[in-house]
C-alpha positions in Angstrom: 0.1 -0.2 0.1 0.6 3.7 -0.2 1.7 6.3 2.0 -0.7 8.8 0.4 -3.9 5.9 1.3 -3.6 7.2 4.7 -3.4 10.7 4.3 -6.4 13.4 5.5 -6.6 16.9 5.1 -6.7 18.6 9.1 -7.2 22.0 9.6 -4.1 23.5 12.3 -6.7 24.8 14.4 -8.3 21.2 15.4 -4.4 20.0 16.6 -5.2 20.2 20.5 -2.6 22.0 22.0 -3.7 22.3 25.7 -6.0 19.4 27.4 -9.5 20.1 28.3 -10.2 21.8 31.9 -11.7 18.1 32.9 -10.3 14.8 31.3 -13.8 13.6 30.4 -14.7 15.9 28.8 -13.5 15.1 25.8 -15.7 14.3 22.7 -16.3 10.4 22.0 -16.8 9.2 18.2 -18.1 5.5 18.4 -17.0 3.8 15.1 -18.9 0.2 14.6 -15.8 -2.1 13.8 -17.7 -3.8 11.1 -20.7 -1.5 9.7 -23.5 1.1 10.8 -23.1 4.6 11.2 -20.8 6.6 13.4 -21.9 8.5 16.8 -21.2 10.8 19.1 -21.1 11.7 22.9 -18.2 12.3 25.8 -15.4 10.1 26.8 -17.8 10.1 30.8 -20.6 8.6 28.3 -18.3 5.3 28.3 -19.5 3.0 31.6 -22.8 2.9 29.4 -20.8 2.1 26.3 -19.0 -0.8 27.8 -20.4 -3.8 28.4 -20.4 -5.3 32.3 -18.3 -8.3 30.8 -15.8 -6.5 29.8 -12.1 -6.3 30.0 -9.9 -3.3 30.0 -6.5 -3.2 29.4 -4.5 0.0 30.2 -0.7 0.9 29.7 0.6 1.5 33.1 3.7 3.6 31.7 4.5 6.7 33.2 6.0 10.0 31.3 9.7 11.4 32.7 11.2 14.4 32.2 13.4 13.3 29.9 14.2 16.3 27.9 17.4 18.3 28.3 18.5 21.6 27.5 21.7 22.8 27.9 25.6 24.2 26.6 28.3 23.1 24.9 31.1 23.2 27.6 33.7 24.1 24.7 31.8 26.8 22.3 28.4 28.1 25.2 26.2 27.1 22.2 22.9 25.8 22.7 22.1 21.5 22.8 19.2 19.3 23.5 18.7 15.6 25.0 15.5 13.6 24.3 16.7 10.4 26.2 14.8 7.5 24.4 16.1 4.4 26.0 19.1 2.9 28.2 22.1 1.6 26.0 21.5 -1.9 27.7 19.6 -4.4 28.3 18.0 -3.0 31.5 14.4 -1.3 31.5 14.1 2.4 31.3 12.5 2.0 34.8 15.7 0.4 36.3 17.9 2.4 34.7 16.5 5.9 35.7 16.5 4.6 39.3 20.4 4.0 39.4 23.5 6.3 39.4 23.5 8.9 37.0 26.8 7.4 35.6 26.3 3.8 35.7 23.7 3.2 32.2 24.8 4.8 29.0 21.3 6.2 27.6 20.1 6.5 23.7 19.3 9.8 23.2 17.9 12.3 19.9 20.4 15.2 20.1 20.2 18.7 18.6 22.6 22.1 18.3 23.0 24.4 15.7 26.5 22.7 14.8 25.7 19.0 15.4 27.2 17.0 18.2 30.0 14.8 17.9 31.7 12.3 20.1 33.6 13.8 23.2 31.3 17.0 22.7 30.5 17.3 26.9 26.9 19.8 27.4 26.3 20.9 31.1 23.4 21.0 32.4 21.9 23.7 35.1 22.3 21.6 38.4 26.6 20.8 37.8 25.8 17.6 35.8 27.2 17.3 32.5 26.2 14.8 29.6 29.3 13.6 27.4 28.3 11.9 23.6 30.0 9.0 23.7 29.0 8.0 19.7 27.0 9.2 17.2 24.8 6.8 16.2 23.2 8.2 13.4 19.8 9.4 12.5 19.9 11.9 15.4 20.7 9.4 17.6 23.8 9.4 20.4 25.0 7.3 22.9 25.3 9.9 25.9 27.2 9.0 29.1 26.1 11.2 32.1 28.2 12.5 35.4 28.5 14.6 38.1 26.5 17.2 39.8 24.4 16.6 42.9 22.0 13.6 42.0 21.8 11.0 43.8 20.2 9.0 40.5 19.2 9.8 37.0 15.5 10.1 38.2 16.9 12.7 40.6 18.5 15.1 38.1 15.9 14.8 35.5 13.1 15.9 38.7 15.9 19.0 39.0 16.4 19.9 35.3 14.5 17.4 32.7 11.1 19.1 31.4 8.3 17.5 30.1 8.6 16.1 26.3 5.8 16.9 24.7 4.9 16.1 21.3 6.5 18.4 18.5 3.0 19.4 17.1 2.1 21.1 20.9 3.5 24.4 19.6 4.4 25.9 23.1 6.8 24.8 25.9 5.7 22.6 28.7 4.3 24.1 31.6 3.9 22.9 34.8 0.2 21.7 34.4 1.5 19.5 31.7 3.1 17.2 34.5 0.3 16.0 35.7 -2.3 16.1 32.4 0.2 14.5 29.9 0.1 11.4 32.6 -2.7 9.3 32.8 -4.2 8.9 36.5 -2.7 5.3 36.5 0.4 6.4 35.6 2.9 3.7 37.5 6.0 3.0 36.1 8.2 5.6 34.6 10.4 5.6 31.2 8.4 6.5 28.7 8.7 9.6 26.5 5.7 10.1 25.0 2.1 9.1 27.2 -0.2 6.6 25.8 -2.9 9.7 24.9 -6.2 7.4 25.0 -5.4 7.4 28.5 -5.4 10.7 29.5 -9.2 10.8 29.4 -10.0 8.7 32.0 -10.7 10.4 35.9 -10.2 8.3 39.0 -14.7 8.4 39.5 -14.6 7.1 36.2 -13.0 4.1 36.9 -14.8 3.8 39.8 -17.8 3.8 37.8 -16.6 1.0 35.6 -15.4 -1.1 38.2 -18.7 -0.6 39.4 -20.5 -1.7 36.5 -18.8 -4.8 36.7 -16.1 -4.1 34.0 -12.6 -5.3 34.9 -9.5 -3.6 34.6 -5.9 -5.1 33.7 -2.6 -3.6 33.1 0.6 -3.6 31.2 3.5 -1.7 31.0 4.8 -0.7 27.6 8.0 2.4 27.0 6.9 4.9 24.7 9.5 5.8 22.3 10.0 9.0 19.8 9.0 6.9 17.2 5.4 6.9 17.7 6.1 10.2 16.3 8.8 9.5 13.3 7.2 9.6 10.0 7.1 7.1 8.0 9.9 7.6 4.8 9.1 4.9 2.8 6.3 4.9 -0.1 5.2 1.8 -0.2 4.5 1.0 3.5 5.3 -2.3 3.6 9.3 -1.5 4.2 8.8 0.7 7.0 10.8 -0.3 10.4 9.0 0.2 13.6 11.4 1.6 16.4 11.8 -1.3 18.8 10.0 -0.5 22.4 10.0 -2.6 26.2 7.0 -4.3 27.4 6.2 -6.0 29.9 3.1 -7.9 31.0 2.2 -9.1 34.6 1.4 -12.9 35.3 -2.1 -11.5 36.4 -2.8 -9.3 33.1 -2.1 -12.3 31.2 -4.4 -14.9 33.0 -7.6 -12.0 33.0 -7.3 -11.8 29.0 -7.3 -15.5 28.7 -9.5 -15.9 30.9 -12.0 -13.0 29.2 -11.5 -15.0 26.0 -12.3 -18.2 27.3 -15.6 -16.8 28.5 -16.6 -15.5 25.2 -15.7 -11.5 26.7 -14.7 -8.2 25.0 -11.0 -7.8 25.3 -10.9 -3.2 24.9 -7.5 -1.8 24.1 -6.9 1.5 26.1 -4.5 2.8 23.1 -2.7 1.6 19.9 0.3 0.6 23.0 -1.6 -1.6 24.8 -2.5 -3.4 21.4 1.2 -3.9 20.0 2.3 -5.5 23.7 -0.8 -7.9 23.5 -0.7 -9.0 20.1 3.2 -9.7 20.0 3.4 -11.4 23.8 0.6 -14.1 22.1 1.7 -17.3 21.6 0.9 -19.2 18.0 -2.1 -21.6 20.2 -3.3 -17.8 21.2 -2.1 -18.0 24.4 -1.0 -14.4 26.2 2.7 -15.0 27.4 3.3 -12.9 30.6 6.8 -11.3 31.1 9.1 -8.8 29.8 9.9 -8.1 26.0 10.7 -5.7 23.3 8.2 -5.4 20.0 8.9 -3.5 17.1 5.3 -4.6 15.4 4.4 -3.0 12.3 0.5 -3.6 12.2 -0.8 -2.6 9.1 -4.5 -3.3 6.8 -4.3 -7.3 6.7 -3.1 -8.0 10.6 -4.9 -10.4 11.8 -6.1 -9.5 14.9 -5.5 -12.3 18.1 -6.7 -11.0 21.6 -8.4 -7.0 21.1 -11.7 -7.3 20.6 -12.9 -3.8 20.6 -10.2 -0.3 20.7 -10.0 3.1 22.8 -8.0 5.4 21.1 -7.2 9.2 20.5 -7.0 10.7 16.6 -3.9 9.7 14.8 -1.5 12.0 12.7 -1.7 11.6 8.9 0.2 9.2 7.1 1.1 7.6 10.8 1.9 4.4 11.8 -1.2 4.3 14.3 -3.5 6.0 11.9 -2.4 2.6 10.0 -2.8 0.3 13.3 -6.5 1.9 13.4 -7.0 1.0 9.8 -6.0 -2.6 10.3 -8.5 -3.1 12.7 -11.6 -1.0 11.4 -11.0 -0.7 7.9 -9.3 2.0 5.9 -12.0 2.9 3.9 -14.0 3.2 7.5 -11.6 4.8 9.7 -10.7 7.9 6.9 -14.5 8.6 6.5 -14.9 8.3 10.2 -11.8 11.0 10.4 -13.2 13.7 8.0 -16.7 13.4 9.9 -14.7 14.4 13.0 -12.7 17.6 10.9 -15.7 18.7 9.9 -17.6 18.4 13.3 -14.7 20.4 15.3 -13.4 17.6 16.8 -10.2 18.1 18.6 -6.7 16.1 17.5 -4.0 14.3 18.6 -2.4 13.6 22.1 -4.6 16.4 24.0 -7.6 16.1 21.4 -10.7 13.6 21.4 -10.9 9.9 21.2 -12.7 7.2 19.5 -13.9 3.5 20.4 -14.4 1.2 18.2 -16.1 -1.9 19.1 -19.1 -4.2 17.4 
């Protein structure tokens, strides 16, 4: 398929630049997966839209303040780093709790004249980051040292910034530290939020539980690859960045029980879809434990775990739009997007949501 097959027109004012005052006040477009017309409501309607037997699976990852601004030690020129993942085998959440100099990190880097190996970047708290190796594609291997922080998490809490997506044309403020996290965020390690979950409130979760809807969680550390454009004209040639995930035994058992009992598994966001489908064994069993996924879901993919999907509206020509199109059909999805544009829905991370179900 061609990249142009997943394009659509979006007026820039409909790219949400800030969240609504209330999380669950976002609009919710309901798209029947196979046939039928779209319907419109609010996210807070969700308890009445789901079935009491449904299993809702969420991604409990937490966004960390992964964006660092500093200056080059030799020239004083501005430099910027975005931490992506530890260079070794450790998960991001584990590496963040260790001493800052213990683990090298793969970072995206920017500066006016580029970054070269041995470049030292001074940070505001007295610590520094040294470029060890240029990896290509704007990525660098970086080593942190010095400063007064006991671990990297403390350093980032002191001088790091929330890594808002590039289409939000403003600097992050204090409110983003709360609103660019889900209310159930637990494990730090992501540089982007699993945005379908941003609409939930604790009160809404309590309503879902009171209705009998079961909740399970997994962790997928969202990387910047979610925002990277596809540069291949034929989408089949695109290669996804790898992301770490962890599926608890309790979640694997809950999903298996729901499938045996004929109950729906409702994925909250595309990250949950990719983790569940990656961890599915050939016999259909969901395997618990840690792993990595570079799964690129596109039309023609056979879903084996999820039965319904809660998701935000995604960028044109993006891998996430292709995943949603694989689940509900490209023409149906693009027609729903066109109606959402016509009705003034808000798009992308801080925007509105869509529920795709039978």
